[in-house]
N, C-alpha and C positions, 0 to 999 in steps of 0.2 A: 451775472446769473448764467449758469450753464444750460445747455440744451436739455440735459436730463431733468434739471429742476423745473424748467418750463413744461416739459411733457408730463412730469409727475403731478404738477399743480393742476394742469388741465384734466388729466385722467381722474384724479381724486375729486375735483370739483364736479365733474360730470357724473361720477359714480354716486354722488350723494343727492342728485336731482330726483325728486319723487313727484310724478305727475300722473293723474288718472282722470278719466272723464266719467260723468254720471251714467250709470246703467239703469235701465227701467226697473229692474228688480230690487235695486238698492235705494230707490227714492222713497221718501216718506209718503204717507197716504195722501196728504194734501197736494204734494207736487204731482204724484201719479194721477190724481183725479183731474188735474188741469189738462193732462195729456189725453186722457180717455174721454173727457167730457167738454173740453174747451170749444166754444162756438156751437155746441149742439143744443137745439131747442128741446124743451121738455116734451117727453113722449117719443122722441126719436131714439133709435138704438145707439148705444155708445160704441166707440171704436173697438176694433179688435186689438189684441196685444201687438201685432205687427204694425198696425196703423198708429198705435200709441208710440211705438218706437220711432216711427217716421216723424211724428210730432216732436219727439225729443231731439231727433237729428236736425230739425229745423232751427234749433237754438244754436247760435254760434259756438263752436267748440270751446273757445276760451271762457265763455260765460257759464259753462257747465263743467269746468275743470276744477280740480283741487288736489289736496295731498292725501285725502282719504274719503271714505263714503260720506261722512258727515259734512265735510266742507263742500263736496260736489253737490250734495243735496241743498245746502244753504245757498250756494251760488246760483243753482238752477232756480230756486224759489225767488231769489232776489231779482233775477233777470225777468221772471214772469210776473213780478208783483204789479207792474204797471202796463202789462200787455193784454191784448185781446187776441183770440184766435179769429182773425178777420177772413171773411170769405172773399175770394176773387170775384166769383159770380155770387151775388147775394142769395141767401137762403130763401128769401121771399120770391125770388125769380127762378126758383128751381135749382139753385146751386147746391151741390152735395156737401156732406161733411167729411169727404175724403181728404186726407192731408194734401193731396195735389191741388185742392181748391182752397187751401188755407195758408196764410202767412201770419207770423207773429207781428203784431203792430201795436204801437202806443194806443191805449184805450181812447184817449181824447180824439185821435185822428180817425179811429174806426167809428166812433159815435158821430163825429161831424159829417162823415160820408153818408150815414143813414143807410138806405136800401139801394144806393146807386152802385153799379158795378165798379170794381177797381180798375182804373185806367192803366194803360201800359206805362205811362210816366210814373204813376204811383208805385207800380210793381218794380220799376227800375230803381226808384228811390229807396224802396224797402230792401232791394238786393244790395244796393250800395251801402245802406246802413248796416246790413248784416256783416259785410266785409269790414266796415269801419269798427263795429263793435268787436269783431273777432280780433282785429289788429290791436286795438287799444287794450282789450282785456289781456292779450298775450304779452304785450309790452309791460303792462302793470305787473303781471306775474313775474316777468323777467327781472324787473327792477327790485321786486320783493325778494327774489332769490339771490341777487348779486352779493349782498353783504355776507351771507353764509359761504358763498363760493370764494369770496375774497379772504374770509377767515381761514378756510381750508387751504387756500393757496399760500397764505402766510405761514400756517402751521407746517406745510410741506416744505417750503423753501428755507425757513429760518434755521433749523438745526444744522442743515448741511452747509449753509452759507457761513454760519458761525464756526463750524469745524474746519472748513476750507481756509477761511481767513485767519483763524487761530494758528493753523499749521504754517501759513505763510509768514506770520509774525515770528514763529519759532525758527523758521529757516532764515529769518533776517531779510526777507524780500520787501516787506512793508512794515510801517510802524503800527502801533496799537490804534492810533487815531485813524489812520488810513483804513485799517481793518474794520473799524466801527462804521466808517462811512460806506465802505463797500458792502458790508453786511446789511446796512440800512437800505441801500439801493436794491439789493437782491430781494429783501423782504417786500419792498414796495412793488417790485416787478412781479414777485410771486402772487401778491394780493391782486394785482391788476389782471394777471393771467387767469387766476381763479374766478375773479368777479366777472370778467368778460365771458369766460366759458359758461359760467352759471347763467348769465343773462341770455346769451345766444341760445344755449341748449334749452333752457326753460321756455323761452319765447316760442321757439319752433315746436317744442313738444306740446305746449298748451294750445297752440293754434292748429296743430295737425295731429289728430288722434293716432294715426299709424306710427308717427315718429315717437309718440309717448309710449306706445306698446313696444316698439323696438328698443327704446331706451331702457324700459323696465327689464326687458330680457337681457340687455347687454350690461346692466349695472354691476352684476357680480363679476363679470369678466373685466370690466373697467377697474373695479376695486382691486382685483388680483394683479392686473398689469401695473396699477399705480403703486401697490405695495412692493411688488417685485422690483419695480424701477427704483424705489427708495433703497431697498437692500443692495441692489447693484451699485447705486450711486455711492453708498457708504463705503463699500469695499474698494470702489474705484478711487475715491478720494485718498484712502489709506495707501493703496498701491502707487498712486501718483506721487504721494509724499515720499514713500520709500525709494522710488526710482529717482526722484529729484535729489534726495539726500545722497544716494549712492553715486550719482553722477557728480555731485558737488565734491564728495570726498575723493573720488577717483581723479577729479580735476586737480585737487590740492596735491595729491600724491605725485601726479605728473609734473606739476609746477615745481615741487621740491626736487625731483629727480633732475629736471632741467637746470635748476639753480646749482645743484651739486656738481653736475657735469661742467657747468660754466666755470665753477671755482677750480 
C-alpha cells in the first residue's frame, strides 16, 4: 500500500466523522426542565439560562454527544435518567441552587446521604466518575464509528490497488495470483487505516467539544484534500506505468544494439 493510499484513507475517514454536543436551545422540553429545575425545591426561583447551561456543562461531554440534535438530546436524557442534582452543601442547611453547589449523582446515592453535606471523598469520587463516564462514552462512540471508517478506507484503497497491480501484471512483473494477494493486503491496510482514524478521531472529538468544533470546520477541507489526493494518485499510477514501460523498451533497444555490435 502506497503512502498516498494511506493518507487518502485517513483523510477520507476523518472527513466523514460527524460529532456534535447538546446545546441548551436544542434540547427537548423535558431535558431542559431538568437543567433549569433539577434539585430546586418548590417555591424557589428556577435557574437562569446561563446557570442552566452550566448544569448542562456538568454532564460529561461524551454523554451529551451525538451525530445530530435528536441523538444529542436522547443521549443527554439517558444520562440524566438515573441522576439527581445533588447539593454539595444541603439545601436544608442553607446550600444554594447555584450550579457551583451541584453535582450530578446517582439518585440512590443522593437519597442515601439525606441532608448530610457531601464529603470531600464523595466529591472526589464523583469527579473520578465524571472522567470515567466521559472516557467510556468516548470510546464507545469511537468503536461505533470504526466500521464506517474502515469501509471508507477500503473504498479509497481498493480501486487504486487494483489498478496498480493490474498494470504490474500487464508489465509481467507479477502473476495474476500475486496481484490478487497484493491487492487484498492493500485493501486490509486501507480498512485498518480508515478504521483506526475513525476510532481515534471520534473518540477525541466526543470527549472534547473544542476538537469536535474544529473537526466540523475542517471536514470540508479534509474532503477536498482526500479527493485531490485520489486524483493525484490516479495520474501518478498511470505516469509511473508509462515511465516503467518506456524504460523497459529503451532497455530492450539497448540490448539489441549491443547484441548486433557483438555479432
